[in-house]
C-alpha positions as CSV (number, residue, x, y, z in Angstrom):
1,M,-1.3,8.7,28.7
2,P,-1.4,11.7,26.2
3,R,-2.1,15.1,27.7
4,T,-5.4,16.7,26.8
5,H,-5.5,20.5,26.2
6,Q,-8.2,23.1,26.4
7,P,-9.8,24.2,23.2
8,D,-7.4,26.4,21.1
9,Q,-4.5,25.5,23.4
10,G,-3.2,22.2,22.0
11,L,-0.8,23.9,19.5
12,F,1.7,26.7,19.9
13,H,0.3,29.8,18.0
14,A,0.2,33.5,18.3
15,I,-2.6,36.0,17.7
16,H,-1.3,39.3,16.2
17,P,-3.3,42.5,16.5
18,E,-4.1,42.5,12.8
19,D,-5.6,39.0,13.1
20,V,-8.2,40.1,15.7
21,K,-11.7,40.0,14.1
22,W,-14.1,42.4,15.7
23,Q,-17.8,41.7,15.4
24,P,-21.1,42.9,16.7
25,F,-22.5,41.0,19.7
26,P,-26.3,40.9,20.1
27,A,-26.1,41.6,23.9
28,F,-24.0,44.8,23.4
29,P,-25.0,48.3,22.3
30,P,-24.8,48.4,18.5
31,A,-21.5,50.3,18.3
32,A,-19.7,48.0,20.7
33,R,-17.6,45.1,19.3
34,L,-16.4,41.8,20.6
35,A,-13.5,39.6,19.4
36,I,-13.1,35.9,20.4
37,L,-9.4,35.1,20.7
38,I,-9.3,31.7,22.5
39,G,-11.9,29.1,23.2
40,D,-15.7,29.1,22.6
41,P,-17.5,31.4,25.0
42,T,-20.8,29.6,24.4
43,K,-19.4,26.4,25.8
44,P,-18.0,25.3,29.2
45,G,-14.2,25.9,29.4
46,P,-11.7,28.8,29.3
47,Y,-12.2,31.6,26.9
48,L,-10.4,34.9,26.1
49,I,-12.3,37.7,24.5
50,R,-11.7,41.4,23.8
51,V,-14.4,44.1,24.2
52,R,-14.2,47.5,22.5
53,L,-16.6,50.3,23.4
54,P,-16.4,53.6,21.4
55,A,-16.4,56.9,23.1
56,G,-19.6,57.7,24.9
57,T,-21.0,54.2,24.8
58,R,-22.7,52.9,28.0
59,M,-23.4,49.4,29.1
60,M,-26.3,49.6,31.5
61,P,-26.4,47.5,34.7
62,H,-25.9,43.8,34.0
63,K,-24.2,40.8,35.5
64,H,-22.4,37.7,34.3
65,P,-22.8,34.2,35.9
66,E,-19.1,33.5,35.5
67,D,-16.2,35.1,37.4
68,R,-14.2,37.4,35.1
69,I,-10.7,38.9,34.9
70,Y,-10.5,42.2,32.9
71,T,-7.2,43.6,31.6
72,V,-7.3,47.2,30.2
73,L,-5.5,47.2,26.9
74,E,-6.4,50.7,25.5
75,G,-8.1,53.8,26.9
76,V,-9.6,54.2,30.3
77,F,-12.1,51.6,31.5
78,Y,-14.8,53.1,33.7
79,I,-16.8,50.5,35.7
80,G,-19.2,50.9,38.6
81,R,-20.9,48.3,40.8
82,G,-24.5,48.4,41.6
83,E,-28.0,47.8,40.2
84,T,-28.5,51.3,38.8
85,F,-26.3,53.4,36.5
86,D,-24.7,55.9,38.9
87,E,-22.0,58.1,37.5
88,S,-20.7,58.7,41.1
89,K,-19.9,55.0,41.5
90,L,-17.7,54.8,38.5
91,T,-14.0,54.0,39.0
92,A,-11.5,54.7,36.2
93,F,-8.9,52.0,35.3
94,G,-6.0,52.8,33.0
95,V,-4.0,50.7,30.6
96,G,-2.4,47.7,32.3
97,S,-5.0,47.6,35.1
98,V,-6.4,44.2,36.0
99,I,-9.9,44.0,37.5
100,V,-11.4,40.9,39.1
101,L,-15.2,40.8,38.8
102,P,-16.9,38.0,40.7
103,G,-19.8,36.3,39.0
104,D,-23.3,37.7,39.6
105,Q,-21.9,41.1,40.6
106,P,-24.2,43.8,39.1
107,H,-22.1,46.4,37.3
108,F,-22.1,48.9,34.5
109,H,-19.5,50.4,32.1
110,W,-19.1,53.7,30.3
111,A,-16.5,54.7,27.7
112,R,-16.6,58.1,29.4
113,S,-13.3,59.6,28.2
114,G,-12.9,57.8,24.9
115,E,-12.8,54.4,23.3
116,Y,-11.5,51.6,25.5
117,I,-10.5,47.9,24.9
118,T,-10.5,45.3,27.6
119,Q,-9.5,41.7,27.5
120,V,-11.6,39.3,29.4
121,T,-10.5,35.9,30.7
122,A,-13.1,33.5,32.1
123,L,-14.6,30.0,32.2
124,G,-17.6,29.7,29.9
125,P,-20.2,29.6,29.0
126,L,-20.4,33.4,28.8
127,G,-23.6,34.9,30.2
128,L,-24.9,38.5,30.2
129,E,-28.1,39.4,31.9
130,Y,-29.3,43.1,32.1
131,L,-31.0,44.0,35.3
132,Q,-33.7,45.9,33.4
133,P,-35.0,44.2,30.2
134,K,-35.5,47.6,28.5
135,D,-31.7,48.0,28.6
136,D,-31.0,44.7,26.7
137,P,-30.3,45.3,23.0
138,R,-31.5,41.8,22.3
139,H,-35.0,43.1,23.0
140,A,-34.7,46.1,20.7
141,G,-35.0,44.1,17.4
142,P,-32.2,43.0,15.1
143,V,-28.8,44.5,15.4
144,A,-27.7,46.1,12.1
145,V,-24.4,44.9,10.9
146,G,-22.3,47.7,9.6
147,P,-20.3,47.9,6.4
148,A,-17.5,45.5,5.8
149,T,-14.2,46.1,7.6
150,D,-10.7,45.5,6.5
151,N,-8.6,46.0,9.6
152,S,-8.3,45.0,13.3
153,R,-10.0,48.2,14.5
154,G,-13.1,47.4,12.6
155,D,-13.1,50.7,10.7
156,A,-15.6,50.9,7.9
157,L,-14.3,50.5,4.3
């Protein structure tokens, strides 16, 4: 019987940094970016994404239904657990750190000391629910898409 593979995993291939396509994500603050590397996060099954938050950007308290594994690729990833944004509850994780976040765990992020990039591995579908509806960018009207980009960092042309 032929072996079945997960989506995007049936053929050997590599994803180079210059091939990463950063895009806005409606549930993120406008300056944040998401890149889908493997799988389809909207469907059941494994997915691998990257999240980039520019310096100073905060993600207010939210939770995901799926268990997640974060790996810090660049910068310092500040994450706190709890239902309110509390700077005293933030923990800093440097490059190479791996963080296991159980599903339904309220948490928040802050790019406190500069831009960071994390890689997230999970089983979809991806979910993101803010604890306070006022914090959800999806309720703030349409997200403006910035100018075209020509590189993996998403810098404006």
